[in-house]
C-alpha positions as CSV (number, residue, x, y, z in Angstrom):
1,M,0.0,0.0,0.0
2,T,1.5,3.3,-1.0
3,R,1.8,6.2,1.4
4,D,-0.8,8.2,-0.6
5,V,-3.3,5.4,-0.3
6,E,-2.6,4.8,3.5
7,E,-3.1,8.6,4.1
8,R,-6.4,8.6,2.1
9,V,-7.6,5.5,4.1
10,E,-6.8,7.2,7.4
11,T,-8.7,10.5,6.3
12,L,-11.7,8.5,5.2
13,W,-11.6,6.4,8.3
14,A,-11.7,9.4,10.5
15,A,-14.6,10.9,8.7
16,A,-16.6,7.7,8.6
17,T,-16.2,6.9,12.3
18,A,-17.1,10.5,13.1
19,G,-20.4,10.1,11.2
20,D,-19.3,13.1,8.9
21,E,-20.6,12.1,5.5
22,Y,-19.7,15.5,4.0
23,A,-16.0,15.3,5.1
24,A,-16.0,11.7,3.8
25,A,-17.3,12.7,0.4
26,D,-14.8,15.6,0.3
27,A,-12.0,13.3,1.2
28,A,-13.0,10.8,-1.7
29,L,-13.3,13.6,-4.2
30,A,-10.1,15.1,-3.1
31,A,-8.4,11.9,-4.0
32,L,-10.0,11.9,-7.4
33,D,-8.8,15.5,-8.1
34,A,-5.3,14.5,-7.0
35,G,-5.2,11.9,-9.8
36,M,-6.1,8.6,-7.9
37,P,-7.8,6.3,-10.3
38,M,-11.4,5.6,-9.5
39,E,-11.0,1.9,-9.1
40,T,-8.0,2.3,-6.9
41,L,-10.1,4.7,-4.7
42,L,-12.9,2.2,-4.6
43,L,-10.8,-1.0,-3.9
44,D,-8.0,0.3,-2.0
45,V,-9.4,3.0,0.0
46,V,-13.2,2.8,0.4
47,A,-13.2,-1.0,0.7
48,A,-10.3,-1.0,3.0
49,V,-12.1,1.4,5.3
50,Q,-15.2,-0.8,5.3
51,S,-13.2,-3.9,6.1
52,R,-11.5,-2.0,8.9
53,V,-15.0,-1.1,10.3
54,G,-15.8,-4.8,10.5
55,R,-12.5,-5.6,12.2
56,E,-12.7,-2.8,14.8
57,W,-16.3,-3.8,15.8
58,A,-15.3,-7.5,16.2
59,A,-12.3,-6.3,18.4
60,G,-14.7,-4.2,20.6
61,R,-13.0,-1.0,19.7
62,I,-16.2,0.6,18.2
63,T,-20.0,0.1,19.0
64,V,-22.7,-1.4,16.9
65,A,-24.0,2.2,16.5
66,Q,-20.6,3.4,15.3
67,E,-20.3,0.4,12.9
68,H,-23.6,1.3,11.4
69,T,-22.8,5.0,11.2
70,A,-19.5,4.3,9.5
71,T,-21.1,1.9,7.0
72,A,-23.8,4.4,6.2
73,V,-21.2,7.1,5.6
74,N,-19.2,4.7,3.3
75,E,-22.3,3.9,1.3
76,R,-22.9,7.6,0.9
77,V,-19.3,7.9,-0.4
78,L,-19.9,5.1,-2.8
79,A,-22.9,6.9,-4.1
80,T,-21.2,10.2,-4.5
81,L,-18.4,8.5,-6.5
82,A,-20.9,6.6,-8.7
83,H,-22.2,10.1,-9.9
84,Q,-18.7,11.5,-10.9
85,P,-18.1,11.8,-14.6
86,S,-15.3,9.3,-14.6
87,A,-17.7,6.6,-13.4
88,R,-20.5,7.5,-15.9
89,R,-19.1,6.6,-19.2
90,G,-21.7,4.1,-20.1
91,P,-21.5,0.4,-21.1
92,E,-18.8,-0.4,-23.7
93,P,-20.0,-2.2,-26.8
94,G,-19.7,-5.9,-26.5
95,R,-19.1,-6.0,-22.8
96,G,-22.6,-7.5,-21.9
97,R,-25.0,-7.1,-19.0
98,I,-24.5,-8.3,-15.5
99,T,-27.1,-8.4,-12.7
100,V,-25.7,-7.9,-9.1
101,A,-27.8,-8.9,-6.1
102,C,-27.6,-10.0,-2.6
103,V,-29.0,-13.2,-1.4
104,H,-32.5,-13.1,0.2
105,G,-32.1,-12.2,3.9
106,E,-28.6,-10.6,3.3
107,W,-28.6,-7.0,4.5
108,H,-24.9,-6.5,4.0
109,A,-25.1,-4.9,0.6
110,F,-21.9,-2.9,0.6
111,P,-19.7,-5.7,-1.1
112,A,-22.3,-6.1,-3.9
113,R,-22.6,-2.4,-4.5
114,L,-18.8,-2.2,-4.6
115,L,-18.7,-4.8,-7.3
116,A,-21.5,-3.0,-9.2
117,E,-19.3,0.1,-9.4
118,V,-16.2,-1.6,-10.4
119,L,-18.0,-3.5,-13.1
120,R,-19.5,-0.2,-14.5
121,L,-16.0,1.3,-14.5
122,R,-14.9,-1.7,-16.6
123,G,-17.6,-1.1,-19.1
124,W,-20.4,-3.6,-18.2
125,H,-24.0,-2.8,-18.3
126,V,-24.9,-3.4,-14.5
127,D,-28.3,-3.8,-13.0
128,Y,-27.7,-3.4,-9.2
129,L,-30.7,-4.9,-7.3
130,G,-29.5,-4.2,-3.7
131,A,-30.0,-6.0,-0.4
132,Q,-32.0,-9.2,0.2
133,V,-33.6,-10.0,-3.2
134,P,-36.0,-13.0,-3.1
135,A,-35.3,-15.6,-5.6
136,P,-38.7,-15.3,-7.4
137,H,-38.2,-11.5,-7.8
138,L,-34.5,-12.0,-9.1
139,V,-35.8,-14.5,-11.7
140,A,-38.5,-12.2,-12.8
141,H,-35.8,-9.5,-13.4
142,L,-33.9,-12.1,-15.4
143,H,-36.9,-12.8,-17.6
144,R,-37.3,-9.1,-18.4
145,T,-33.6,-8.2,-18.9
146,N,-31.8,-11.4,-20.0
147,P,-28.4,-10.6,-18.6
148,D,-25.3,-12.5,-19.4
149,A,-24.8,-13.5,-15.7
150,V,-25.9,-12.9,-12.2
151,A,-23.3,-11.9,-9.5
152,L,-24.8,-13.2,-6.2
153,S,-23.4,-11.7,-3.0
154,G,-23.8,-13.4,0.5
155,S,-21.8,-12.4,3.6
156,L,-23.4,-14.7,6.3
157,A,-23.4,-18.4,6.1
158,P,-27.0,-18.8,7.5
159,R,-28.0,-17.3,4.1
160,L,-26.6,-20.3,2.2
161,P,-30.0,-22.1,1.8
162,A,-31.4,-19.0,0.3
163,A,-28.3,-18.7,-2.0
164,H,-28.9,-22.3,-3.1
165,A,-32.4,-21.5,-4.1
166,A,-31.3,-18.5,-5.9
167,I,-28.4,-20.1,-7.7
168,T,-30.6,-23.0,-9.0
169,S,-33.5,-20.7,-9.8
170,C,-31.4,-18.5,-12.0
171,Q,-29.8,-21.5,-13.8
172,A,-33.2,-22.9,-14.5
173,V,-33.9,-19.9,-16.8
174,G,-30.4,-20.4,-18.4
175,T,-28.5,-17.5,-16.5
176,P,-25.1,-18.6,-15.1
177,V,-24.3,-17.5,-11.5
178,L,-21.0,-16.0,-10.2
179,A,-21.1,-16.2,-6.4
180,G,-19.0,-14.2,-4.0
181,G,-18.7,-13.1,-0.5
182,A,-17.8,-14.6,2.9
183,A,-20.8,-16.7,3.1
184,F,-19.5,-19.0,0.4
185,G,-16.3,-19.9,2.5
186,P,-12.8,-18.6,2.3
187,D,-12.0,-20.8,-0.7
188,G,-15.5,-20.8,-2.3
189,R,-16.2,-24.4,-1.2
190,Y,-19.8,-23.6,-0.6
191,A,-20.2,-21.9,-3.9
192,R,-19.0,-25.1,-5.6
193,L,-21.1,-27.3,-3.4
194,L,-24.3,-25.3,-4.2
195,G,-23.6,-25.4,-7.9
196,A,-22.5,-21.9,-8.7
197,D,-21.0,-21.5,-12.1
198,A,-18.0,-19.4,-10.8
199,W,-16.7,-18.0,-7.5
200,A,-14.6,-14.9,-6.7
201,P,-13.3,-13.9,-3.3
202,D,-13.8,-10.1,-3.8
203,A,-14.9,-7.4,-6.2
204,C,-11.6,-7.1,-8.0
205,A,-11.3,-10.9,-8.5
206,A,-14.9,-11.0,-9.7
207,A,-14.3,-8.2,-12.2
208,D,-11.1,-9.8,-13.4
209,L,-12.9,-13.2,-13.8
210,L,-15.6,-11.6,-15.8
211,A,-13.2,-9.8,-18.0
212,G,-12.5,-13.2,-19.6
213,G,-16.3,-13.4,-20.5
214,P,-19.1,-14.6,-18.3
215,P,-19.6,-18.2,-17.4
216,P,-21.3,-20.1,-20.3
217,R,-25.1,-20.2,-20.5
218,R,-26.9,-23.3,-19.5
219,P,-29.9,-24.6,-21.2
220,A,-33.1,-23.3,-19.6
221,T,-34.9,-26.2,-17.9
222,G,-37.8,-24.1,-16.4
223,R,-37.4,-25.6,-13.0
224,P,-34.5,-25.7,-10.4
225,A,-32.2,-28.6,-10.4
226,D,-32.6,-31.2,-7.7
227,A,-30.5,-30.6,-4.5
228,P,-27.7,-33.1,-3.8
229,P,-29.0,-35.7,-1.3
230,H,-26.8,-34.4,1.6
231,L,-28.4,-30.8,1.4
232,A,-31.5,-29.9,3.4
233,G,-31.5,-33.4,5.0
234,P,-34.0,-34.3,7.8
235,E,-31.8,-32.9,10.6
236,Y,-31.7,-29.5,8.9
237,A,-35.4,-29.6,8.4
238,A,-36.1,-30.5,12.0
239,L,-33.9,-27.8,13.3
240,T,-35.3,-25.3,11.1
241,G,-38.9,-26.2,12.3
242,S,-38.0,-26.2,15.9
243,A,-35.6,-23.2,15.8
244,P,-37.8,-20.5,17.5
245,D,-38.7,-22.9,20.5
246,L,-35.1,-24.1,20.7
247,V,-33.8,-20.7,20.9
248,R,-36.3,-19.6,23.5
249,G,-35.5,-22.8,25.7
250,V,-31.8,-22.5,25.4
251,A,-31.9,-18.8,26.2
252,E,-33.9,-19.5,29.4
253,E,-31.6,-22.3,30.4
254,L,-28.7,-20.0,30.0
255,A,-30.2,-17.4,32.2
256,R,-30.6,-20.0,34.9
257,R,-27.1,-21.5,34.7
258,V,-25.3,-18.1,34.2
259,P,-27.5,-15.3,35.9
260,E,-24.7,-12.8,35.7
261,L,-24.6,-12.9,31.9
262,A,-27.4,-10.3,31.2
263,P,-25.7,-7.6,33.3
264,A,-22.4,-8.4,31.7
265,Y,-23.9,-8.0,28.2
266,A,-25.4,-4.6,29.1
267,E,-22.1,-3.4,30.5
268,S,-20.1,-4.7,27.4
269,R,-22.4,-3.0,24.9
270,L,-23.7,-6.1,23.3
271,G,-27.3,-6.7,22.5
272,H,-28.8,-9.6,24.6
273,P,-27.7,-13.3,25.1
274,V,-30.8,-14.4,23.2
275,E,-29.5,-12.8,20.0
276,D,-26.3,-14.8,20.3
277,V,-28.2,-18.0,20.9
278,A,-30.3,-17.3,17.8
279,S,-27.1,-16.8,15.8
280,I,-25.6,-20.1,17.1
281,V,-28.7,-22.0,16.0
282,D,-28.7,-20.3,12.6
283,Y,-25.0,-21.2,12.0
284,L,-25.6,-24.8,13.2
285,R,-28.5,-25.0,10.7
286,A,-26.1,-23.7,8.0
287,A,-23.5,-26.2,8.9
288,L,-26.1,-29.0,8.7
289,Y,-27.3,-27.8,5.3
290,V,-23.8,-28.0,3.8
291,D,-22.6,-30.9,6.0
292,D,-19.5,-29.1,7.2
293,P,-18.7,-29.2,10.9
294,E,-15.9,-26.7,10.2
295,L,-18.4,-23.8,9.3
296,F,-20.0,-24.2,12.9
297,S,-16.7,-24.5,14.7
298,S,-15.2,-21.6,12.9
299,F,-18.2,-19.4,13.8
300,M,-17.9,-20.4,17.5
301,G,-14.2,-19.5,17.5
302,W,-15.1,-16.2,16.0
303,M,-17.9,-15.6,18.6
304,A,-15.5,-16.6,21.4
305,E,-13.1,-13.9,20.2
306,V,-15.8,-11.3,20.0
307,L,-17.1,-12.0,23.5
308,T,-13.6,-12.1,25.0
309,A,-12.9,-8.7,23.4
310,R,-15.8,-7.4,25.2
311,G,-14.7,-8.8,28.7
312,I,-17.1,-11.8,28.5
313,P,-15.1,-15.1,28.8
314,A,-15.6,-17.5,26.1
315,H,-16.6,-20.3,28.4
316,V,-20.1,-18.9,28.8
317,L,-20.7,-20.4,25.4
318,L,-20.2,-24.0,26.8
319,P,-23.7,-24.0,28.6
320,V,-25.3,-22.8,25.3
321,L,-23.8,-25.8,23.4
322,D,-24.7,-28.2,26.3
323,A,-28.2,-27.0,26.4
324,L,-28.5,-27.4,22.6
325,A,-27.1,-30.9,22.8
326,E,-29.6,-31.9,25.5
327,R,-32.5,-30.8,23.2
328,L,-31.2,-32.6,20.0
329,P,-30.7,-36.1,21.1
330,G,-32.0,-37.4,17.8
331,S,-29.6,-35.3,15.6
332,P,-26.3,-37.3,15.4
333,R,-24.7,-34.9,12.9
334,A,-25.6,-31.8,15.0
335,L,-24.2,-33.5,18.2
336,V,-20.9,-34.0,16.4
337,M,-20.7,-30.5,15.4
338,L,-21.6,-29.3,18.9
339,E,-18.8,-31.4,20.4
340,G,-16.4,-29.9,17.8
341,A,-17.5,-26.5,18.8
342,R,-16.9,-27.3,22.5
343,D,-13.4,-28.1,21.6
344,V,-12.9,-24.8,19.9
345,T,-14.6,-22.8,22.7
346,R,-12.5,-24.4,25.4
347,R,-9.2,-23.4,23.6
348,H,-10.5,-19.9,23.9
349,R,-11.2,-20.1,27.6
350,V,-9.4,-17.4,29.5
351,G,-10.3,-18.2,33.1
352,D,-13.2,-18.8,35.4
353,H,-13.8,-15.2,36.2
354,W,-15.2,-12.3,34.5
355,T,-12.4,-10.2,32.8
356,R,-12.7,-6.5,32.5
357,R,-11.2,-4.2,29.8
């Protein structure tokens, strides 16, 4: 990273975390005026600031409200840059048309918007559909516009079942799908498992991949392909159906076993223990869907780090895992995943007493 880029990142970071969208926009426009290429500004400055927002929240150095504020400011910067003359050249002849959309239920739209702007810079005709697009509405758009490909973005693994529905629905009408985002795994393993035509880890890689041409079209079948037999199995279906009652029961059990937890959450600026229980159940469902224990154990390791950074010891997660196991005696795959998550959580254990920052 050059010194100029580093300085631009720091300036934008300061404006974004202060909630000053005007200063942030001015900083971005000043970089353009100084000769920084638009793509460099988007990928090496704006995207770098947004990645830092996530890391700083996970480390407990900014609050949820600050994270939301900084993201909103960064989104405003993206919109401002999209209206600059250098970003409004129009599609290049022969480039083709790409639809960019987020998986249904996915509210983290920033990566998709970033990709849309990079593709426009590279001459594509881009239809950006935004956050959480249900598969039927996405397919209706494909019928109307007939794009060369869909770029489907997902940041959270619990959206993988919805991503699968979107992928197969798009392919049923003959449109290939390029999947991207953290939901699909660090190496794209879940994109391949769910049948995506291609995968890219980030906006730059996606644009580079499409530069060689979109994935080839498939014959339109009119109906989604059948899921592989290991996807959406009976354990996943049972857990999905019982999830609300399961979350409620485990949260109540956690309150009895660790009564000091609710005050600790309030003091550490987290929401409420029940929200974390719901997230744990959601990630367990996702791991069952793709039959990958590592998905669940990785999430539990991340959650242990987040709690520890806020002064809550990771071992408070163990009663949650125990309570889930007690309520899922007929789910052997889930029990294996819960035991693996216990091992990860124990490795994060920092002591038997509350720690304070």
